[in-house]
N, C-alpha and C positions, 0 to 999 in steps of 0.2 A: 587396359593392359599396358605394361611398361614398354615404351618405344625408345630405342636408342637413337640419339640424334647424330648429327654429322661427326664423323671420325676426326675431321680437321680441328674440332674443338678440344680434342685431347691435348693435355699439356705435354710439351717435349720432355722426354726422359721419365715420364710417369708410366708405370705398368698398370695394366688392367687387372681388376679383381676377377676371380674365377666365378662364373655364373653358370649354373646347371638347372635347367627346367626339369623338375621332378615329376610334374603332372600338369596336364592341361586338358580341359574340355570346354564346352560352350559357356559354362558358368564360372569357372575358377582356373587360375594359374598359380602353381606353387613353385617358387624358385629358391634354390639354395645359393647363398653368396659366401665366398671365402675371401677375406681381405688380408693378405700378408701386410706387414707394416709398409706404409707408403703407397699402397695401391689404391686405385679409384674405380668407380663404376663407369665414368665418362658421363657426359650430359645425357639425360634421358627424361622422358615425360611419362608420368602415371596418368592414364586416362580413366582409371577406375579406383574406387576406394580400396585400401589394402591394410593388412595387419603385418607387423614384423614380430618374429619370435627370436629374441636374442639368445644365442647359444654359446656365448663367451663373454668375457670382460673385455674392456678396451675403450678407446676414444675414437668416435667417428664424426668427422666434420661434414656438415650438410651445407652446401652453397646453393641458394635458390636464385632464380633468374632475376628477382626483384632486388638482389644485392644482399639480402638477409643471410647471415652466416650463423649457424648454431653448432656447437660441439655437444654431442650426446655421449654421456658416460654409460657405456654398455655394461649390463649386469646379466650374467648367465641366468636364464629362466624368466626374464622380464619380457612382457608383450606390450606393444603400443599400436594404436590405430591411427590412420591418416585418411583424410578426405581429398579426393581428386577435384580438380586437376593439380598436380604437383610437377614442376619441372626443376630438376636439381642434379648436382653431382655430389657423390659421397666419397670421402677420402679417409683412409685409416691414418690418423695422425698420432697414434700411439706406438708403443714398441712391442706389442703382442698381436698375434693373429686374431681377427674378428671373424666370427661365424654367425650367420643370421639366415633364417628362413622367412620368406616373404610370401604372403597369401593375398592374391588380388582377386576381387570379386568383379566379374565381367558384366553382371546384371544389376 
């Protein structure tokens, strides 16, 4: 499951993206994220594999703990899968709101 890390790691002057847990049981957690331009998740760790369902267009910057930085061009209707563990911060670096649903597999 995604675990938020220390709040002190949040950058000064950066707002948090909106995070809403839509469903959670012993096997799955489904989270909806809304990123207005310039907002970020804050550093967090995914301890389980997960899938993202992109529900908008936009540009999302992913910064990993190892220093790797990747900018993802979001496309409405696109899905992508990721293998845990992942520790990163995601920031909307575009000028439009990004919406994404994240499905984490706890087993």
